[in-house]
C-alpha positions as CSV (number, residue, x, y, z in Angstrom):
1,X,0.0,0.0,0.0
2,X,1.3,3.4,-0.8
3,X,2.2,6.0,1.9
4,X,-0.2,8.7,2.4
5,X,1.0,12.1,1.0
6,X,0.0,14.7,3.7
7,X,1.8,17.9,2.7
8,X,0.7,20.3,-0.1
9,X,4.4,21.3,-0.4
10,X,5.2,17.8,-1.7
11,X,6.9,18.1,-5.2
12,X,4.5,15.5,-6.5
13,X,1.5,17.8,-5.3
14,X,3.0,20.7,-6.9
15,X,3.5,18.8,-10.2
16,X,-0.2,17.9,-10.5
17,X,-1.3,21.3,-9.5
18,X,0.8,22.6,-12.4
19,X,-1.0,20.3,-14.8
20,X,-4.4,21.1,-13.4
21,X,-4.0,24.9,-13.7
22,X,-1.6,25.6,-16.5
23,X,-2.6,24.7,-20.2
24,X,0.9,25.2,-21.4
25,X,2.2,22.7,-19.0
26,X,-0.3,20.1,-20.1
27,X,0.3,20.7,-23.7
28,X,4.1,20.5,-23.4
29,X,3.9,17.3,-21.6
30,X,1.1,15.7,-23.3
31,X,-0.9,15.1,-20.3
32,X,-4.3,15.8,-18.8
33,X,-6.2,15.6,-15.5
34,X,-9.3,13.3,-15.2
35,X,-11.5,13.6,-12.0
36,X,-14.0,11.2,-10.5
37,X,-14.3,7.5,-10.6
38,X,-16.7,7.4,-13.6
39,X,-14.7,9.4,-15.9
40,X,-11.4,7.7,-14.9
41,X,-13.0,4.3,-15.5
42,X,-14.4,5.4,-18.9
43,X,-11.0,6.8,-20.0
44,X,-9.5,3.4,-19.1
45,X,-12.3,1.5,-20.9
46,X,-11.7,3.7,-24.1
47,X,-8.0,2.9,-24.1
48,X,-6.5,6.0,-22.9
49,X,-3.0,5.6,-21.4
50,X,-2.9,6.0,-17.7
51,X,0.1,7.7,-15.9
52,X,-0.8,8.2,-12.3
53,X,-3.7,7.9,-9.8
54,X,-4.5,9.9,-6.7
55,X,-7.1,8.6,-4.2
56,X,-8.4,10.1,-1.0
57,X,-7.0,8.2,1.8
58,X,-9.8,5.9,3.1
59,X,-11.9,6.1,-0.1
60,X,-13.5,2.9,-1.3
61,X,-14.5,4.1,-4.8
62,X,-14.1,1.3,-7.4
63,X,-11.1,1.8,-9.5
64,X,-8.5,-0.4,-11.1
65,X,-5.5,0.8,-9.3
66,X,-3.3,-1.8,-10.9
67,X,-3.7,-0.1,-14.4
68,X,-1.8,3.0,-13.1
69,X,2.1,2.9,-13.0
70,X,2.0,5.3,-10.1
71,X,-0.5,5.3,-7.4
72,X,-0.8,7.7,-4.4
73,X,-2.9,8.0,-1.5
74,X,-3.8,11.7,-0.4
75,X,-4.9,13.3,2.7
76,X,-8.1,15.3,2.7
77,X,-6.0,18.5,2.8
78,X,-3.8,17.3,-0.3
79,X,-6.9,16.0,-2.1
80,X,-8.6,19.4,-1.7
81,X,-5.6,20.9,-3.3
82,X,-5.5,18.7,-6.4
83,X,-9.2,18.3,-7.0
84,X,-10.5,20.9,-9.5
85,X,-14.0,20.7,-8.3
86,X,-15.6,20.2,-4.9
87,X,-17.7,17.2,-5.8
88,X,-14.9,15.1,-7.2
89,X,-15.5,11.4,-6.4
90,X,-12.5,10.8,-4.2
91,X,-10.2,10.2,-7.2
92,X,-7.9,12.3,-9.5
93,X,-5.9,10.7,-12.4
94,X,-3.3,11.8,-14.9
95,X,-3.6,10.3,-18.5
96,X,-1.5,10.9,-21.6
97,X,-3.5,12.7,-24.2
98,X,-3.9,11.2,-27.7
99,X,-2.1,12.8,-30.7
100,X,-5.1,14.7,-32.5
101,X,-2.9,16.3,-35.3
102,X,-4.3,16.1,-38.7
103,X,-1.4,14.0,-39.8
104,X,-1.9,11.4,-36.9
105,X,-5.6,11.2,-37.6
106,X,-5.5,11.0,-41.4
107,X,-6.7,7.4,-41.6
108,X,-9.7,8.4,-39.5
109,X,-10.5,11.5,-41.6
110,X,-10.5,9.2,-44.7
111,X,-12.6,6.4,-43.2
112,X,-15.3,8.6,-41.6
113,X,-18.7,9.3,-42.9
114,X,-19.6,12.3,-40.8
115,X,-17.4,14.8,-39.0
116,X,-18.4,17.9,-37.3
117,X,-16.1,20.9,-37.6
118,X,-16.0,23.6,-34.9
119,X,-13.9,26.7,-35.9
120,X,-12.5,29.0,-33.2
121,X,-14.6,27.5,-30.4
122,X,-13.5,29.0,-27.1
123,X,-16.1,28.1,-24.4
124,X,-15.5,24.9,-22.4
125,X,-19.3,24.4,-21.7
126,X,-20.1,24.5,-25.4
127,X,-17.5,22.0,-26.4
128,X,-18.3,19.5,-23.6
129,X,-22.0,19.7,-24.6
130,X,-21.1,19.1,-28.2
131,X,-18.9,16.2,-27.4
132,X,-21.8,14.5,-25.4
133,X,-24.1,15.0,-28.4
134,X,-21.5,13.8,-30.9
135,X,-21.2,10.6,-28.9
136,X,-25.0,10.1,-28.8
137,X,-25.5,10.8,-32.4
138,X,-22.8,8.7,-33.6
139,X,-20.7,11.2,-35.5
140,X,-17.3,9.7,-36.4
141,X,-15.1,12.6,-35.3
142,X,-15.1,16.1,-34.0
143,X,-12.6,18.5,-35.8
144,X,-11.4,21.6,-34.1
145,X,-10.2,24.2,-36.6
146,X,-8.1,27.1,-35.0
147,X,-9.4,26.3,-31.6
148,X,-9.2,29.0,-28.9
149,X,-9.4,26.5,-26.2
150,X,-7.5,23.4,-24.7
151,X,-9.8,20.5,-25.5
152,X,-8.1,18.7,-22.7
153,X,-8.4,21.2,-20.2
154,X,-10.4,20.3,-16.9
155,X,-13.5,22.3,-17.6
156,X,-13.9,20.6,-21.1
157,X,-13.4,17.1,-19.5
158,X,-15.9,17.9,-16.6
159,X,-18.5,19.3,-19.1
160,X,-18.1,16.4,-21.6
161,X,-18.7,13.9,-18.7
162,X,-16.7,11.2,-20.4
163,X,-17.7,11.8,-24.0
164,X,-14.0,13.2,-24.6
165,X,-12.8,9.7,-24.3
166,X,-15.2,8.3,-26.8
167,X,-15.4,10.8,-29.7
168,X,-12.1,11.0,-31.7
169,X,-10.7,14.5,-31.9
170,X,-8.7,16.2,-34.6
171,X,-7.1,19.6,-34.1
172,X,-5.7,21.6,-37.0
173,X,-5.8,25.0,-38.7
174,X,-8.7,25.9,-41.1
175,X,-6.2,26.4,-43.9
176,X,-4.9,22.9,-43.5
177,X,-8.3,21.3,-43.0
178,X,-10.1,22.7,-46.2
179,X,-7.9,20.8,-48.7
180,X,-7.7,17.8,-46.5
181,X,-11.7,17.6,-46.5
182,X,-11.6,17.9,-50.3
183,X,-9.0,15.2,-50.8
184,X,-10.9,12.8,-48.5
185,X,-14.0,13.2,-50.5
186,X,-16.3,15.1,-48.2
187,X,-19.2,17.3,-49.2
188,X,-18.9,20.3,-46.7
189,X,-21.8,21.9,-45.3
190,X,-21.2,25.3,-43.8
191,X,-23.7,27.3,-41.5
192,X,-23.6,30.8,-42.8
193,X,-26.2,33.4,-43.3
194,X,-26.2,33.9,-47.0
195,X,-28.8,34.6,-49.6
196,X,-28.4,31.3,-51.3
197,X,-28.4,29.2,-48.0
198,X,-30.6,26.1,-48.0
199,X,-32.9,25.1,-45.3
200,X,-31.5,21.9,-43.5
201,X,-34.9,20.4,-44.1
202,X,-34.2,20.4,-47.9
203,X,-30.6,18.8,-47.4
204,X,-30.0,15.1,-48.4
205,X,-26.8,14.4,-46.7
206,X,-23.9,13.2,-48.7
207,X,-22.2,9.8,-48.1
208,X,-19.2,11.7,-46.5
209,X,-20.6,14.8,-44.9
210,X,-18.5,17.6,-43.0
211,X,-20.8,19.8,-40.9
212,X,-19.2,23.2,-40.1
213,X,-20.0,25.8,-37.3
214,X,-18.2,28.8,-36.1
215,X,-17.9,30.4,-32.7
216,X,-21.1,32.3,-31.7
217,X,-19.7,35.8,-31.5
218,X,-17.7,35.7,-34.7
219,X,-19.2,32.9,-36.9
220,X,-17.0,31.3,-39.6
221,X,-13.9,33.0,-40.9
222,X,-13.8,34.1,-44.7
223,X,-11.7,30.8,-45.6
224,X,-15.1,29.1,-45.6
225,X,-16.5,30.3,-49.1
226,X,-20.3,30.1,-49.4
227,X,-19.9,30.1,-53.2
228,X,-17.8,27.0,-53.2
229,X,-19.2,25.0,-50.4
230,X,-22.8,23.8,-49.5
231,X,-24.4,26.5,-47.4
232,X,-27.2,25.5,-44.9
233,X,-29.2,27.2,-42.3
234,X,-31.6,26.1,-39.5
235,X,-34.9,27.8,-40.1
236,X,-36.2,29.8,-37.1
237,X,-39.7,31.1,-36.3
238,X,-40.4,34.4,-34.6
239,X,-38.8,37.7,-34.5
240,X,-36.7,37.8,-31.4
241,X,-34.2,35.0,-31.9
242,X,-31.7,35.4,-34.8
243,X,-29.2,32.8,-33.9
244,X,-28.9,29.6,-31.7
245,X,-26.2,28.6,-29.2
246,X,-23.5,26.7,-31.1
247,X,-24.1,23.6,-29.0
248,X,-27.8,23.6,-29.8
249,X,-27.1,24.2,-33.4
250,X,-24.7,21.4,-33.6
251,X,-27.1,19.0,-31.8
252,X,-29.9,19.9,-34.3
253,X,-27.7,19.3,-37.3
254,X,-26.1,16.2,-36.1
255,X,-29.4,14.7,-35.4
256,X,-30.9,15.7,-38.7
257,X,-27.8,14.0,-40.4
258,X,-28.4,10.9,-38.1
259,X,-32.2,10.8,-39.2
260,X,-31.3,10.0,-42.7
261,X,-28.9,7.2,-41.9
């Protein structure tokens, strides 16, 4: 049995706090923090590489401690320091993040039938909600184009409630993504208010479909040309609402695609 770590000044405690609070640290080391027994077990089930596990001393939450190369018990004081949220289920783990570069995920892009593209997304709550819906709808991958957020940050992982481990991610630039989608044979459907936009109710989704949405405040960049790509809109009634939350829009379009499968 591991010794109980009781001091918040312990170098191992300081190390995990760095990973918890600093995106640059996580990115440079290729690591992320996962909190709670349910999420940790889902990450293990989905094949994520475990690095270390911290468990509150005296906790009996069901976890495969043998899966982790490093296992530590933490006093209540230490655990409060390393847990991001107050309701964490008595366990915090460090995992290696997968390589989500376009080059590493090229085979996935070629094989997929439907991908959801989010350009410039910056709100963890939106990304987490979209990951949950993408998992439920059976979309093959979620592509982050020019993301303004760390997809492996603790807020995203918390909001995704485990879906991050199930939905394959690709992160790249818009300028790299556009030709890659074309080469892979996708019909690209962009959501942009344009005079020649087509209602989603009139769309017959292609065999390989890429659904593209932009961040709520700015929309899509000019790289997505409505003259060259399919342009669709979600029809809306009433005079008050002129746009939907990006996570709501993504859910509507993903399930419309699913309805035709």
